[in-house]
ROGUMI-481199 format. One record per residue (C-alpha): residue number from 1; residue in one letter; x, y, z. Coordinates in steps of 0.001 Angstrom, whole numbers. Example, Ala and Ser with C-alpha at 12.3 -4.5 7.8 and 13.67 -1.06 7.14 Angstrom:
2
PT seq type      c1      c2      c3
PT   1    A   12300   -4500    7800
PT   2    S   13670   -1060    7140
# end
This chain:
207
PT seq type      c1      c2      c3
PT   1    M   34760  190013  248439
PT   2    F   32176  191024  245768
PT   3    S   34020  188476  243291
PT   4    K   34225  185738  246031
PT   5    R   30193  186027  246816
PT   6    V   29665  185895  243081
PT   7    A   31331  182794  242935
PT   8    L   29971  181276  245778
PT   9    A   26442  182195  244293
PT  10    A   27413  180541  240961
PT  11    A   28502  177384  243186
PT  12    L   25076  177445  244800
PT  13    S   23541  176781  241601
PT  14    T   25751  173832  241139
PT  15    A   25146  172436  244331
PT  16    L   21063  172297  244044
PT  17    L   21280  170719  240751
PT  18    A   23778  168169  241981
PT  19    S   22158  167402  245053
PT  20    A   18759  167357  243443
PT  21    C   20404  164341  241083
PT  22    G   21164  162079  243929
PT  23    G   22520  164324  247039
PT  24    G   21318  163726  250633
PT  25    S   17645  162083  251160
PT  26    G   15878  165416  252620
PT  27    S   12119  165118  252321
PT  28    S   10612  166477  248725
PT  29    D    7507  166658  250677
PT  30    S    8929  169981  252420
PT  31    D    8689  173476  250885
PT  32    T   12219  174167  252315
PT  33    V   15626  172205  251509
PT  34    V   18946  172383  253724
PT  35    L   22472  173571  252844
PT  36    A   24965  173150  255364
PT  37    V   28213  175221  255711
PT  38    A   31358  174110  257367
PT  39    G   34299  175792  257988
PT  40    P   36339  177827  260836
PT  41    M   33570  180391  262112
PT  42    T   36275  180771  265120
PT  43    G   39645  179950  265259
PT  44    D   43007  181434  263228
PT  45    S   41190  180925  260050
PT  46    A   37402  182450  261069
PT  47    E   37744  185314  258660
PT  48    Y   37389  183184  255976
PT  49    G   34494  180574  257176
PT  50    Q   32547  183752  258017
PT  51    Q   33255  185164  254519
PT  52    Q   32060  181900  252869
PT  53    L   29292  181838  255538
PT  54    A   27890  185748  254357
PT  55    G   28323  184801  250649
PT  56    I   26470  181375  250345
PT  57    Q   23675  183451  252854
PT  58    L   23547  186273  250021
PT  59    A   23042  184225  247504
PT  60    V   20108  181986  249285
PT  61    D   18849  185342  250292
PT  62    Q   18581  186300  246694
PT  63    Y   16957  182895  245944
PT  64    T   14494  183578  248659
PT  65    E   13886  186810  247294
PT  66    G   13157  185734  243867
PT  67    G   10480  183343  245132
PT  68    G   12821  179939  245850
PT  69    I   14889  177759  243797
PT  70    P   14883  178882  240152
PT  71    E   14369  175367  238227
PT  72    G   14857  172068  238453
PT  73    P   13656  169397  240416
PT  74    L   13381  171565  243632
PT  75    K   11975  174413  241694
PT  76    G   10012  176773  244459
PT  77    K   11532  175400  246935
PT  78    K   13085  177608  249718
PT  79    I   16827  177076  250987
PT  80    K   17781  176924  254752
PT  81    V   21569  177454  255621
PT  82    V   22853  175619  258815
PT  83    K   26525  176486  259533
PT  84    Y   29090  174319  261366
PT  85    D   32568  174807  262651
PT  86    D   35339  173167  262586
PT  87    A   37486  175669  263712
PT  88    G   40239  175007  260877
PT  89    D   40991  171452  262298
PT  90    P   40860  168032  260299
PT  91    N   40000  166642  263540
PT  92    Q   36773  168528  263828
PT  93    A   36322  168620  260425
PT  94    A   35589  165004  260366
PT  95    S   33611  164942  263071
PT  96    V   31338  167966  261518
PT  97    A   31235  165700  258264
PT  98    Q   29566  162586  260105
PT  99    K   27289  165291  261740
PT 100    I   26186  166128  258209
PT 101    C   26063  163083  257191
PT 102    D   23475  162029  260378
PT 103    D   21558  164539  259294
PT 104    T   18862  163319  256254
PT 105    E   17841  167121  255545
PT 106    V   20894  168020  254375
PT 107    I   21231  167588  250361
PT 108    G   24423  169405  250053
PT 109    V   27711  171244  251933
PT 110    F   29681  173831  251049
PT 111    G   33453  173580  253008
PT 112    H   35792  173312  254433
PT 113    V   38397  176170  254211
PT 114    N   41254  174716  255185
PT 115    S   42860  172108  252858
PT 116    S   43354  169903  255651
PT 117    A   40332  169904  256942
PT 118    T   38750  169063  253118
PT 119    L   41209  166211  253063
PT 120    A   39684  164659  256173
PT 121    A   36086  165652  255693
PT 122    E   35630  164737  252131
PT 123    P   35906  160701  252235
PT 124    I   33170  160645  254895
PT 125    Y   31127  162804  252671
PT 126    E   31298  160392  249563
PT 127    R   30588  157401  252134
PT 128    C   27390  159033  252777
PT 129    G   26653  160554  249144
PT 130    V   26299  164262  250075
PT 131    P   27915  166561  247647
PT 132    L   30740  169018  248628
PT 133    I   31381  172111  247104
PT 134    V   34634  173305  247584
PT 135    S   35020  176950  247176
PT 136    Y   38527  177595  249221
PT 137    S   40659  174758  250106
PT 138    S   43381  174250  247158
PT 139    N   45343  171212  247830
PT 140    P   45761  169434  244618
PT 141    E   45673  166331  246447
PT 142    I   41474  167336  246965
PT 143    T   41342  166512  243408
PT 144    A   43538  164017  242251
PT 145    E   41180  161347  242464
PT 146    L   37907  161648  240853
PT 147    H   35251  161628  243275
PT 148    E   31248  161912  242022
PT 149    N   30316  164110  245166
PT 150    L   33146  166731  244909
PT 151    F   33424  169775  242973
PT 152    R   35883  172252  243111
PT 153    T   35498  175877  241908
PT 154    L   39065  177365  242273
PT 155    V   42236  176759  240610
PT 156    D   44551  174637  242679
PT 157    D   48166  174942  244574
PT 158    A   49818  173232  241572
PT 159    K   48683  175597  238812
PT 160    L   48986  178361  241502
PT 161    G   52599  177656  242697
PT 162    A   53417  177531  239342
PT 163    E   52144  180611  238316
PT 164    M   53542  182604  241575
PT 165    A   57140  181283  240096
PT 166    S   56306  182764  236897
PT 167    F   55353  186015  238436
PT 168    A   58558  186031  240560
PT 169    A   60728  185226  237339
PT 170    G   59278  187505  234761
PT 171    E   57308  190113  236325
PT 172    L   59275  190673  239243
PT 173    K   63084  189834  237599
PT 174    G   63794  187680  240631
PT 175    K   66856  185542  240436
PT 176    N   67433  184275  244191
PT 177    V   64254  183186  245740
PT 178    G   63049  181788  249125
PT 179    V   59848  180334  250311
PT 180    I   57842  180838  253719
PT 181    S   54902  178695  253670
PT 182    S   52574  177327  256690
PT 183    D   53425  173885  257961
PT 184    D   49872  172850  256460
PT 185    D   48384  171427  253376
PT 186    Y   47557  174286  251891
PT 187    G   51556  175591  252583
PT 188    V   52849  172753  251565
PT 189    G   51140  171940  248921
PT 190    L   52262  175454  247349
PT 191    K   55782  175461  248388
PT 192    E   56049  172051  246688
PT 193    N   54444  173505  243239
PT 194    F   56237  176553  243565
PT 195    E   60026  175385  244315
PT 196    P   60189  172817  240649
PT 197    A   58561  175556  238727
PT 198    A   60702  177943  239697
PT 199    E   63794  175824  239036
PT 200    E   62606  175603  235550
PT 201    L   62451  178888  234853
PT 202    G   66319  179153  236069
PT 203    L   65251  180929  239506
PT 204    T   67972  179706  242646
PT 205    V   65579  178995  245572
PT 206    A   67534  178748  248878
PT 207    K   66898  175540  250736
# end
């Protein structure tokens, strides 16, 4: 939990710098800037959405205690966090993204947790020019193309799937392996990258 929060705190700095260079159109006269946090606050993935929110709020509290944003065009400004619940559903994620885009005070957004939700929401953020910081979603398709507004802070499933295969063959000395995965963008992404890497390492993958 601590390391995840540290990563989110670091990502917050990136978000502030990115948004200051051309994100949302929040008023420069206000002494407060608004960051959105979008993810599953309810539903099966709620634990992860709430962890993300807690980590970002911790970083924001630390900035506030230190006198606000420490440097850049927004130096000294306070940060307000506004949460949005997508329930881990792509359709709701798209709706949330549009609501965030319609709020001209929002200068950047952290989200979404589920890869399927991020894939649904990202094009909307890109069209309206809102910076998106992705700290959970790991499907390779999210960064398969260049998005000027998108920043991802974790390894994607292409790397992770290959590393899992390497661990199974090396550390576990496996010969025959089976794959159990969720039927969503996250699970499919891992499976599709694990299987070819495992076969290249001489593992027999059950079909």
